[in-house]
N, C-alpha and C positions, 0 to 999 in steps of 0.2 A: 768761263769766258771763251776758252778755246772751243768747247763743244757748241756754244751758241753760234760762233763764227763758222764752224765747219759744217753744221747741219744743213744750212741752205745750199751750200756747194754740193754736198752729197746728194741731197734731194734733186738738185738740178742735173747731176750726173746720172742719176737713176731715172730721170725723166718724169718725175711725179710732182704735182703741184700741191698736194695736200697731206697725205698720210701714208706714203710708201714705207717710210721707216717704221711706222706704227704697226704695219702689217707683216713685218719680218720677225722671225723667231730669234730674239736677241740672245737668249741663252744658248741656242744652237750655234749662232755665229760666234759667240764668245768661246765656246768649246773648240770650234774649228780653228779659231785664231790662236788659241793656246797650243793646240797640237802642232800647227804650222810653225809657230815661233820656236817652240822647243825643238822641233825637227831641224830648223836652221842652225840652232845653237849646237846640237849634237852632231850635225853634219860637219860643221866647222871644226869640231874637236876630233871626230873620227877620221876625217879625210886628210889630216895634215901629213902623216907619214906616207900615205899612198900618193899624194900630190908630189911630195919631194922625191919619191922613188921614180915618178914619171918625169922628173926634170922640170916640173912647173913650180910656181910659188906655193906656199903653204895653204893659201886660201883659194886655190885654183877651182876646186869643185864647188865650194861655197859661192864663188863669183858666178860660175856657170848656172848654178841653181837660181841665184838672184836674177839672172837674165831672164829666166823662164817665169819668174814669179809674176811680173806684170802681165805677161801673156796669159797665165793661168787665171789671174783675177779678172782680166778682160773677158775670158771665156765664160767664167762664172756669171759675170754681169749680163753677158749676151743671153745665156741660158735663162737667167732670171727675168729678162725682158720679153722673151718670146712666149706667146700664149700656148698652152699645152695642146690646143686644137690644131695649131699649125705643126707642132712637133709630131703629133699622131698622124697627121695627113702625110708626112714625109717618111713614115716608118719603113715602107717597102724600099724606096730609093736609098735610104740610109743602110738598110740591110745589104742591098746589092753593092753599095760602095764598100761596105766592110768586107764582103767576099772578094771584091776586086783587089783591095789592099792586101788581103791575106794571100791572094794568088800572085800578085805582083812581086811581093818580097821573095818569092821562091824562084823567080826568073833568074837564070844565071847571069851574073854581071850587074844585076840591079840591087838585090838585097845585100846588106852588110853582114858579114859573118864574124862572130866573136865567141870564143870558148866552145867551138864546135856547133854553135847554133846560128841559124840565119833568121833573125827576128826583127831586123831594123831596116828602114829605108833611109838612105842618106839624102838629106835635104840641106844643101849648103854646108855650113859648118857643123850641123847637128844631125843626129840619127833619131828617127821616130820609130818607136816600138809599135808595130801595127796591131798587136794583140790588145794593147791598151785602148787604142781607138775603136777596134772592133767590139770590144766588150760593151762599151757604153751604147754604141749604135744597135747592137743586138738586144740589149735590155729594152730599148725603146720599141724595137720590132716585136718582141715577144709580148710586151704589155699591150700593144695595139692589136695583135692577132687574138689574144685572149679576150680583149674587150669586144671584138667583132663576133666571136663565137661563144660567148660566155654561157648562154642558155644551153646550147647544144653540148658544150663541154661538160656540164654538170650531169648530163644524162648518158653521154656516149664518148668514148675515147677517139672517135673519128677525127675531130679537129686537131688532135695531137700528131696526126700523120704528117701534115705539112711542117709543123714545128720540128718534128723528129728528122725529117729529110734535111732541113736547113742546118740543124745541129750536127748531123752526120757529115755534111759537106764542110762545115766550119771545123769540126773535130779533125777530119782528115788533113785539112790545111794546117791546123795547129800542130798536129803530130809530125807533119813533114818538116817543121822548122828545126828541131822539135820543141814543143812547149806543152808538156803534159800537165804542168801545174796550172796554167791558165785555163786549159780545157776542163780540168777537174773543178776548179772554182766556178767557171761559167756553167757547167752542167748542174752542179749543186744549186746554184742560184736560180736557174731556170726551173729546176725541179721544185724548188720551194715556191716560186711564183705560181706554178701550175697547181700545187697543193692548196695554196691560199685561195685560188680561184674556185675551188670546190670540186676538183676532179675526184671521181670515186677512188676510195682507198685501195681497193684491190688492183686497180690499174697502176697506181703509184708504186705499190709493192712489186708488181711484176717489172715495171720500168727500172726501179731501183736495183732489183736483183740482176737484171740484164746488164745494167751499168756497172755493178760490182764485179760481175764475172768478166766483163770486158776490161775493166781496170786491172784486175788480177792477171789477166792474160797478157796485157801490155807490160806489166811489171816483170813477169816471169820471162817473157820473150826478149826483154831488153837487158843486156848484161850490166850496163851502168846503173839502171834503175834497181835491179836486183842487188847489186853491190851496195847501193845506198841503204836498202832495207836491211841487209845483213849487218852493215856497219852500225845502223841505228840500234839494233838489238844489244850490241856490246861494243861501243866505240873504243873502249880502253883495250880491247884485244889487239887493235892495230892503230895506236894513237898517232903514228907518224905517216900513215898512208890513208886508208879508207876512212878511218875515224878521226882524221886530223881536224877538220872543220868543227865537228861537234865537240871534241874534247877541248879545243881552244875556246869555244863559246862557253862551255860549262866552267872552265877555269875563270873566265871573265865574270860570269854571274856569281861564282863562289867568292871571288875577291871583293865583290861589291858589298857583301854582307848587308847590314841594315841601312847605313847612310852613305855607302859608297866611299871611294878613295878620293873624291873631289873632282870637280869639273876640269877636264884637260889632263888628268893624271893617270889615265888608263895605260897599262903596260901592254895589254893584249893587242891593242891597235897598232903597236910598233912592229909591224911585219910578222906578227904571230897569227892574228886572226884574219883569214882571207875575206875579202869583200866587206871590210869593216864599215864602209860608208854606204853600202847598199843592203845586201841580204842580212848582215849581222850588226846593223846599227843598234838594234835593241840590246844586244849583248854588251856593247860599249856603254850604252846608257845604264845598264844594270851595274857595270863595274864602277862607273863614275858617280852615279846617283843612288845606287843601292836599291834595296827592296822598296824603300819609300818612293823613289823615283819611278820604279816599275809600276807600283800600285797606282800612282797618280796618272801615268799614261794609260794604263788599262782602264781606270775609272773614266777618263776623258773619252776614250773610244767607246766604252760601254754606254756612256750618256748619249753620244751621237747616234749610235745604233738604236737605242731606246726611243729617242726623239723621232728617228726615221720610221720606226714601227708605229708610233702614235700617229704620225702624219698619214701614213698609209691606211691605218685603221679608220681614221676620220674621213678620209676620202671614200673608202669603200662604204662606210655608213651613209654617205651622201650619194651613193650609186654612181660614183665616178670611178669605174673599174680601171680605166687606163691610168689615171693619176695614182690611184691606190697601189696598183701592182708595180708601177714604176718606182714609187717611194719605197715599197717593200724590197724591190730588186736592188736598189742602191744600198739600202740598209743591210740586207743579207750579204751582198757582195763584200761590203766594207767589213762586216763581222767575220766572214770566212777568211778573207785574205789577211786580216789582222791576226786572227787566231792561228792560221797556218804559220805566218812569219814568226810570231812570238813562240809558238809551239816548237818550231825548229830551233830557235835560239835557246830555248830552255830544255831541249832534249826530249820533248814530249812527242815529236813527230819526226819522221825521216827527213833528211836534208833536202830542201827544195828551193829553187831560185825564185822566190817571190818576195817582193819588197814590202816594206811597211808603209802603208798609204800616208801621204802628206809629209812623211818624215825622211824616208830613204832618198838617196840621190837618184835623180832621173827626171829629165825635163818633160818627156812625153807622158810619163806617169803623173807628174804633178799637174800638168795641163788637163789631162783627161779626168783625173780625180776631181779637180775643181769644177770641170764641166758637169760631171755627174752630180756633184753636190749642189751646183747651181740649179739643176733640174729638180732636185729634192726641195730646195728652197722655193722654187716656183710652184710646186705642188702645194706646199704649205701656204704660200702667199695667196693662191687662188681660193683655197679653202677658207682662209681668214676673210678674204673679201666677200665670198659668198655668204658666210655667216653674218658678217656685218650688214650686208644688204638685206638679208632676211630679217634681222632684228629691227631694221628701220622701216619695214613694210607695215602700214597701218592695219591693225586687226579689225575684223568686222564688228561693228557696234561700239568701237572704242574711238572717241573723238581724238583728232590730231591737231 
């Protein structure tokens, strides 16, 4: 009864008079809703001690996240309503806006600094992390540029020069914040999109080699990055200084065993594990829900990435390069950032300040993640609509 009553209202909200809901990927929506819901539950549990230490109520961070939730859902609905043709037409202005934001945050007195990094623009009572905004806008730009030069790109690396220049500018701005993690994820995502577009393998190998040398140089030349790498090799050699974060995370994961210690019963979140509600939320989840909880979350993210790749492949088969690469870009970015966050929490990767998408605390991250996933759903929606229209076309010689 409730579903019958809510369906017409939802259709009216989405602006469709017939089959909008039928053309959405219900399994993908369900997986995203489960990830988001579980994230809110774990955020409420992981942030209690942090909120009390800050002198706020125990649900302070959950309340702030819930304030951003309707904004995120509205952003996803807006992305779902805008035709991809319009999005593609705005690709260059969106890229310029991304560069503007990345530059503005570095202006003295404008950007907000925290933990030695200047990554946020203060807007009223909230701070917007500009790298989150720039990532989505740049994925749109890259997909549009490849669409424009797809034939030439498969024969010559010349079209990559423009993309490389944009990425160099964006990379320098990100390093100035500094935000090496976002740059690494963005570079790997764009590289994957270029590979999927059919760029010659030799060109990709040369670009990947140059990128690897550059990353190694940045790590060696930066004392704190090199310190993180050394601590990753043996965090127990200095468990109270350089290896503190990783050792506390590993203790949390170990305490969880198979079924966890129970929701809300984590000990490591009680002032032991730094950034328990952001970078190390997955470690708290592992402690409270155990291996079973970790496996369930990994399976949900894997399903979303798998669906994104299927959507991208279907679009490319229909010769819609922009839509296909955009879907792949969103899926690859989600896979990489999730893998890095979980890898850090499990001691598989050096410590890096990247949040777990849709689950970790962060308003700008939540909003931009929802916007990116709204674009993914739009790609799927248009492909389903196109397939439905094609199936309804009368065949020659067949009576209708």
